[in-house]
N, C-alpha and C positions, 0 to 999 in steps of 0.2 A: 798304307794307312796314314792319315794325317796325324801329326802330333796333337796331343790332347789340348795343348795351349791354343792351337788354331781353332779347334772346335769350340772351346770356351770363348774365344774372342768373337767368333761369328755369332754365337748364341747371345753374348752380351750386346753385341751391336744390333742384333735383331730386337732385343728388349728396348734399346734406345729408339730404334726406328718406330716401334709400336707406340712408344710414349710420345714421340714427336707427332705421329699421325693423330693420336688422341688429343693432345693439347691444341694443335692447330684447328682441328674440327670443333673442339669444345669452345674455343674462343669465338668462332663464328656463330655457333649455336647460342652462346650466352648473349651475344650482341643482338641477335634477332628474336630469340624466343624467351629469354629470361629477363634481360634488362628492361625496365619500364620504358615505354615509348609513347608518351602522352600525345604527341602530334600525329602518330600513325604513319609517318613517312618511312618508306622502305630504307632499311639499314644496309642490307646486302652483305656480300662476302662470297667466297668461292671455295667451298669445301672440296669439290671434285678436283679443281685445279691444284689445290694444295696437296691433296692425297696423291696425285700422280708424281709429285716431286719429293715426297717424304723419304723414299729410299735413296734417291740421288743425293739429296742434301745431307742425309745422315752419313752416307759413305764419304762424301767430300769433307764435311766438317770433322767427323770423328775418326777418319782413317788417313786423310791426306793433307788437309789444309795446314799452312804454317802462318806464323804471325806476320810475315812479309806479304802474304797473298791478299788480294782484294777480290770481292765477289759482287757482281751485279745480279740481283735476284729478280726473276720475272715478277711483274706486279701482283698477279693474283696468288702468288705463293708467299706473300708477306707474313701470314700467320705461321708458316713453317719456320721462317727466319726468327720470328719472335719466340717460338717454342724452343728452338735450339739455344738462343741467347738466354732464355729462362733456365734451361737445364744446366747451362754453363755458368750460372750465377751472375750474368750480366744484365738481368732485368728483374725488377722487383715484382712479386706476385700481384700486387695491387693493380698492375697495368693489364693483366690478362683479361680482366673483365671490362676493359675500356676500349676495345677495338672499335674504331670508327665513331667514338664519342668525342665531344669537344675537349681538347687538351689531352686526349688519350693516344693510343696507338693509331697511326695514320692508316688510311685505306690502302695505300701502297707504300713501299719502303721509302723513307725520307731521311736523308743525311742530317737535315737541319731541324726536323720536327719530332722525330721519334726519340724516345729516351734511351734506347739501347744502340748498340753498334750497327750502323748501316753504312756500307762502303759506297754505294751508289744509289741515288734517288732514281726510282723507275716509276712508270705509270703511263707514259705516252709510248705507244707501240713503236718499236724500232730504236727509240732514243736511248733507253736504258741498256738495250742489247749492245749498241755500238760504243757506249761510253767507255768501257774498259780499253778499247783500242786507243782512244784518244788519251785515256789515263796512262797507258803504257808509254806513249810518246811524251806526254807531259812529265812523267817520272824520269824518263831518260834525259830530257832536256834540263830539268831542274836538278838532276843528280840525287833523286830520292834514295833513301837507304834501302839496303837489301836487294835481293834478286828475285823477289817473289813473282808469282804468276798473277795474271789478270783474267779472272773467270767471268763468263756471261752465262747465266742460266736462262735459256730462251725457249719459249713455246714454239712448236713447229708452225702454227698458223702465223706467228710473228714474222716468219721469214717471207711472208707475202709483202711486207713493208719495204718499199724501195730504199729507204735509208740504210737498211742492212746491206744491200748489195752495193750501194754507193761506197760504203765503208770498206767492204770486203775487197773491192776491186781497186782501191787507191794504191798506187804503185809502192808507197812506203810501207804498207801493211804487211806485205809478204815476208819482210825481215823481222817481224815481231814474234819471236819464239815464245815469249812469255804469255801470249794471248791464247786462251782456250775457251771455246764456246761449247756448252753442253745443251743439246737440243732435246727438249722433252717431247718426244715424238709419240703423242697420244692419239693422233689422227682425228682430233676434233678441234673445231673452232668454236666461236661463241654460239652460232646458230645451228651448226650442222656437223655431220661427219665430213671430213675433207674428202672431196669426191674422187680424187685420183690417187693412185699409188705413186707418190712423187719422190720418195726417199732416194731412189737411184739417180734421178735427175739432179736432185739437190747435192748428192755426194759428188757427182761429176762437176757441178758448177764450183763447189769449193775446191776440188782438186785442181781444176783448171786455173783457179786463182792462186795456186801455190800453197794451199793449206794441206796439212796432214789430215786425213779422214779416218776416224775410228768408229766402229759400230758395236754397240752393246745391244744385240737384238734378242737373243734367247738366253734363258737362265740354265742353271745346271740340271734341273729335272728334265727339261725338254731336250737338252743336249744328250742326256743319257738315253732318252727314248729314240733320238735320231740314230743312235748306234745299234739299235735292235733291228731285227728283220722288219721291213716295212717302214723303217724310220726315215729312209731317204725320200720315200713317197710322201710321208707326213710333212717333212720339211718343205718339199716342193709345193705341197698343198697350201701350207701356211705362207710361204713366200709369195705365191701367186694370187692369194685370196684378196679380193677387193676390200678396201677399208670398210665399206658399209656392211659387207657380209660378216667381217670379223666382229664389228661392233654388235651386229644382231645376234651372233652366236654367243657373245658374252652374256646376253640376257636370257639364254635358253637354260632350262633345267637339265640335269645330267642325261636324262633319257633322250631328249630332243638333240642335245649336243652329240651324243653317241651316234644318233641316226644321221645328222646333217653334216658333221665334220668330215667323214671319210669321202664324201662326194661319190665318185664311181670307182674308188680304189678298194678292192677287196683286201689288199695288203694292209692298208691303213685301218680298215674295219677290224681285221684280225688283231692288229697291234692294240687297238683301243679295247678290244674284248678282254684283254688280260688285265685291264686297269679297273680298280673299284671307282665308284662315283667321286669320292673325295679326291683321289689322285688325278682322275680325268679333269675335274674342274680346276684343280690347281695347275695342272700341266698346261691347259689352254691359256692360262693367265701368266705363265712363267716366262715373262719377258725380261730382257737384260737390264732394263731400267728399274726393275723391282728385285733384282738379285744382288745382294750386297757384295758378294765376292766377285761377281762379274764386273760390277761397277768399279770396285777397287782395283782389279787387275787392269781394266781399261784405262783408268786414270794413271796407273803406273807406266803405261806405254806411251805417254805423251812425249813428243819430240821437242827438244829445246831449240832447234834451228829454224823453225818456221811455226806459224800459228796452227792451231789444232782445232778441229771440230769433232765432237763426239755425238753421234746419233744414238740416243738412249731410248729404246722402244718402251712405252709405258701404256697403262690403261688409265684413262681419265676417271677419277673417282675410285682408284684401286683400294680395295678393302672396305668400301662403303656400300650401303644398300643401293646407291645410285650408280654404281660403277658401270661405265660403258654406255649409259643411256644417252642418246643424241641430244637431249635437252637438259643435261645435268649441270650445265655451266654455272648457273646461279641457284640451283635447287638446294633445299635445306632438308636435312634429316629430321624426321619427326622425333618426338620425345621417346617413343617406343624404340625407334631405330637407334637413337643415341644410347639407350640403355643396353641394347644388344652389342653395340660397338664397345661400350665401356667394359662389359663382361669379357669380350674377346681380347681387350687390351689390358686386362687386369686392373681396371680403374673403376671409379664410381662417379655417376653423374651428379650425385649429391655432394661430393667432395672432389671436384674435377682437377684441382691444381697441384696435385702431389708431385714433388720431386722424388728422385731415388734416395733411398737411405744411404747415408755416407759410407757405411761399411759394406754395402752391396757391391757386386762386381760392376754393375752399371754406374753406381755412384762413384766408384773409384775411377772408372773410365772418364766420366764427366769431369771430375776434378783434374785428372791428368791432361785432358784436352784443354780445359780452361787455362791451365798453366802454360801449355804449349802455345796457345793463341794469344796470350797476354801481350799487349803492346805498350811500349813506353809512351807516356803522354807527349803530344806534339808541343814543342816549345817554339812558338813563332819568332822569327827574326824581328828586330825592332822595325816599326813602321818606316816606310821609305819617305823621306822628306823631299818632296818635289818642289822646285822653285815655282813661284807664281807668275814670274815675268822674266823673260830672257833678255829684256832691255833693248830690243830692236823695234823699229817702226818701219813697216813696209812702205815702199815708195813706188811710183810708176803704176803700171797696170798689171794686175795679177789675179789669179783665181784662188779660191779657198782650197781647191784640190791640190794645186801646186804648192800652196802654203803648208799643207800637211807634210810633204817630203822635206821642205826647208826647215820646218819646226823640229823634226826629228834629227836632222843634221845639226842644227843649232844646239840641241840637247846634248849631243855627243861632245860638243866643245864647252858648253857652259856648265853642264852638270853630268859629267861622265859616270859618276857613281849611280845616277838615276838611269841614264841611258843603258847601262849594262843590264838592267833588269827588264828593259823593254824587249818584247819579242813580237814581231809582226807575222801575219799569216795572210795568204791570199789564195783563192781558187783559180790560179793561172791568169791573174789580172794585175800582178804587181807592177809591171812596167807601165801599163795603161792607166794606172791610178797614181802615178808619180812617185812610186817608191824606189825608182831606179838608183838615185843617188844614195839613199839609205842602204840599199842592198850592196852597192859597190863599197860602201864604208864598212859594214858589219859582216857581210858574207851570208851565205845560206846554210842553215843547219842541216847536218847529216850525221848519222851515227858514226861514220868513218869518213876519212878524206877521199874525195873523188876528183879526178883530173878534170880541169876546165880545158877542153880541146880548142877553145877559141881565145885563150889568153894571149896568144901571139898574133891575133888578127887585128890590124890597126883600125878596121872599120867597126869593130865591136864596141858599142858604148856601154852596154850592161854586162858587167863581169860576174858570171855565175860561179862563184867559188864556193864549193860545198865542203864543209868541214865541221867537226864537232863543236867548235866555239862560234859558229854562225848564229845570227839572231833573227833570221827570217826563215819561216817554214812555208814551203810551196806545196800546195795540194793540187790534185786534179780538179777538173771543172765540176764541182759538186758543192754548192753553198751549204748544204746540210752538214757535210764533213767539216767545213770551215768552222761553223759555230759550235759543233760538237767538240772540236779541238779547243776552241776559245774557252768553253766552259771548264774543261779540265786544266788548261793552262792557268785559268783564273782561280782554280781551287788549290793550287800547290801550297799556298800560304797556310791553309788549314790541314792539308794532308801530310805535308812533309816539313812545314816550318820554313819554306823557301818561297817568299812572295815574288811573283812575276807581274809585269805590267803588259798584258797581252792586248794587241790591237789587230783586229781583223778588218781587211779591206775587201769590198766587193762592189759590184755595180748596184746602185740604189734600186733600180727596177726589180732586182732579185732579192731584196731584203725580206719581202713577205714570204718568199719561198723558204727562207731560213729562219723565219721568226719563231715558229713553234719550238724547235729544238734550242734556239738561243734563249727563249723565255724559260724553258725547262731548266737549262743550265743555270740561269740566274736563281730560279727557285731552289736549285740544289746547292747554292752557295758559290757558284763560279762568278767571279767579278772580272769583267772585260770591257773593252771598248770596241764597238762595231761602227765602222765608217762606211756609209753608203755614198758612193760618188761615181760618176756625175749623176745629178738628180733632176727630176722634174721635166717639164716640157722645154726647159732651157737646153735640153739635148738637141732640140730642133730637128736637124736632118735625120736623126735616128728613127723618127716616126713614133706612132702611138704605141707600138708593142714594147718600146723601150723607154717610155716616158712615165715615171712614177707619179702617182696622184695621191694615194692614201698614206704614204710613208711618214709625212709629218705628224700624223696622229700617234705613231709609235712612241715617240718621246713624251707625248702627252699622257698616254694611257698605260704604258708598260710598267708594272710594279718593279721596284728595285732598280730603276733606270732613270737617269737624267738625260733628256734629249736636247741637243743644240743644233741650230742651223745658223751659223755665223754668216754675216754678209761681207765681212772684210777679213783680210789675212791676219791682222793683229787680234781680232775677235776670235778667230780660229785658234791662234796660239794660246790665248788666255784660257779658252774653254777646254782645249786639249790638256793643258797643264793641270787645270782644276780637276778634270776627269781622271787623269793619272794619279792625282793625289788622293783619290777616293778608293783606289784599288788595293787589294792585298792586305786587308785589315778587318778586324771585327767591326761590324756595322758599315762596311764599305758598300759602294754602289757601282753598278755598271753604267755605261753611257753609250748613247747613239749619236753620232755626228753625221748630219746630212750636208754634204758638200757639193759644190758646183764647179764645172769646168769653164764657166763664163768669166773672161777677164774683166775686172772692174777697176776703175780709177781709184787707187787707194787714198788719194787726197780727199775723196768724199767722206771718209771716216772722220776727218777733222779731229785727229787725236790730240788732246791737250799736251802742250810742251812742258807745262809746270809739273814736277814730280807728284805733288799731292793731288792735283787735278787728274793726272794720268791714273793714279791708284784708285781714285774715286770712280773713274770710268771703268777700270778693270773690274772692280767689285760689282758694278751694275751689270756689266757684260756677263759675268759668271752667275749672277743672281737671276738673269732672265731678260734684261732689256734696258735701254737707256734713251733719254731724250736726245736724239742726234741733232736736230735742228730746232731752235727755239725762235719763233717769230718775234719780230720787234715790237709788236703790239698784241693785246689779248687775242688769241686765235678764234677764228670762226669754225675751224675744223682741225681735227687731229688725224693724221695719216699714220697708221701702224703697219709697218712693212717688215718682211723677213727675207733673209738670204739674198738670192740673185736679183730680187726685184727692188732693192734699195735704190738703184739709179732711177728707175721709173718713178718711185715715190718722191724722190728729191726733185726730179724734173717737173712732176705734177705740182708740187708745192711752189716752185718757181713760177710756173704759168698762172697758177691761181693768184699769186702775189701781184702779177701784172694786171689782174682783173680786180684788184683791191680786196682780195680775200686772203687774210692771214692764216697760215696753216703751220702747225707744229708737225714734226716728223719724228716718230718713235721707231727705233731699231729694235725689233724683238729678236732675241737670241735663243730663248727657250720658252715656248708656250707652256710646257709642262710645269716649269718652276713658277711662272706667273700664275698659272691656275692654282697651284698649291698655295701661293701667297694669298690669292683671293679667298680661298677656302679658310685659310688660317685667320685672315682678317674677320671672317664671319664665325670664327670659333670652331671650325671643323678641320681636323687634321693638323699637320705640321708644315710650316712654310715660313717665308720671310716677308711679312706684310710691308716692311719698309720700302721694298723695291717698287711697290705700286705707287707710292707717293713720289718716288724719285723719277720713275719713268712717265707717270701720268699725274703731274702735280694737280691737286684738287682745285687750286685757284685758276688753273688753265683748262678746266673741263669744257669740252666742246663736242659737238657731234663727231662720230668716229667712223673712219673709213679704213678697213683692213684689207691687205692684199698679200698674197704669197704665191709661190709656184707650187701649188698643192691644193688639196681640198679646202674650200673657204671656211668650212665649219671649224677648222683648226684654231682660228683666232676669233671666232664669233663670241666666245665667252668674255672677251675684253669689253664688250658693251656693258657688262655688269660692274665694271670698275667704278664708273660714275653714273651709270644708268641713263646714258644719253642715247639719242637716236643713232642708228648705225647702219652701215651697209658693208657687205663682205664680198670681196672679189677673190677669185682663185680659179682652180681647174677642177671641173666636175664631170668632164667627159673625156673620152679617148682622143688622143691628139692626132696631128697630121705631121707629115714630113714637110720641111720648108726652112726658109731662113728665119732668124730670130724675130724680126719685126712682124712677119706674116703670122708666125705661130702665136706670138703674144696677142696680136690683134684678133686672131681667131678665138682665143679664150677670154678676150676682154680684160687683159691684164696689162695692156700697153698704156703709155702715158695718156693718150687721148681718152681711153676708157676711164682711167682714174679721174681725169678732169671732169668728164661728163657726169660720172657718178657722184662726184663731190658736189657739183652744181645742183643735181637733183636732190641730194641729201640736205643741203642748207638753203 
């Protein structure tokens, strides 16, 4: 017989679980049924998805979690998280009535917008689930305090998302013993019952990836029945039952359940005949994910030497009138159903937000857990002072892609205290994006030292030295993993008080593949630099499949991000330093750099020799653009060009000059910053309007021709600077393989096309 203290503990924990279920359900009910909604727009919420997680999260928070642990909560269970935080004293009562209202509790957990403790922002399927993997690596790299676990609470349908498997299969993940996923296996997705019994296949896939696999399938009541005569047949019947049949039987009254559950087994029918209706109904729902003791024991079995996945079987909508219904994903309880639930939970619909009395067993448990989970405030390190100019001027012919590697090496010499905070990452493209010299200098990060078997090979140029103090992290070929890691590396300043300067490099054509998780990382407070290189149809021989078209719009449109496409190596250095200087701090911003592999004569940049003039140029480069060439007489035309097409723009200006047409040439480095400046000039938003007057002097206003290796709409807004006639050249169709002149001519961005368009314009 168990000691009385154990019985009391589980009884108290059950009281807490019921209060969590009630509060999470009531929050959604209040948002949809009680709170005034003059516009009539759907508010929404997920009572059933929250109910399936109430037991799991109660067992985790109140029986296992420590202050060093971090948890990513599946998006639709956010009310459960807020209910727990409320019971632990971490959320004021006034917020419980604000779910999904302006300035209130967010629809999905948000690190930066919710008023209570949220470890990971979630909401986009697969991204929140994988975030703790990258958080574990970031914590190891930054030396975060404690040895806590990184939990992901994942819906079983979320495992359909490819981002999950890209992360699970990355080679470095198999060594992350602090990672634990708990899969809420309720056998339902948004629209339907999951059509196949896939748990066994999923378990095999995790196991093949090197994970420990644990299962919480049945509760104590069912396990007791399995030990009786006929119990083995009952277990086999439940194990082999299709998902849809199980969900249908959940909706059956006891008489129908007693008739349909045994199937053709007389032994099962006899076993069920000994049970009263209440026991039968409870037993059929007695899954491991709703048994507090089973969940606690399963959590205690986690291995520390490898990542763990726990499959916790649950019922979607457990304890609610809608439990198990295939369309219960967004359904709401009626007022009458809410009153029945309130009675069953010992609560009142008219006073829904009661905490436990402080002198009750549950109240004492909540107070004790709150103390155990209390965290010391994060004290950020002082902001990193990044130099604005390393003092070198590029000469000869070079590409901005090659300039990236050189700038990082220069940083190690000119500002080593800054370079030590830089961490680069790539999805198996480090050498082909010119990071080889940097990697040779700083090494590759690994949790432990690994031997470089090619260190004595005289023909090896790239030295792959893996060690704990390395500053480059190499991932497998999965861009989503790259940006997931960037988001977490870029959040260490707020998580652990250790700011890093993360730079991720990938091929620009694949930026869009990685854009959603990178954008979500920015939303969650991760500050990083994403470098897309090489870019555009300037890739030429790579063909249309690898020629990016829309990526220039990213820097123009992505919130929380400054985009740059420098045309010259020094412009790249200045914009990179400016971007580094905005990372790892309150109010910081991410950056996207679009670089090219095209060698360009650096003399075309005409960098001023005078220090004051050079600084003026730098400020303009960082602010969005500058007047690169000023015609000797008032211009009849302004050519605004960006990135790799600066040589064509300058050549076109020269040829127009021979025809007696004076043309200014503006080098655009950031369409996004220029657009912000234009809006700020018109009284909208925040920007630096002065850059418009510097790059496009009003006294030199003239018809405008824009050109870039990307979609022409990117620079079309510049026509609004002086409201002059304009034409816009760029790439708006899939490319062709070929040499550079042929490809440029095909897209009408070559010098001939610029001259012809200019003549038509003026």
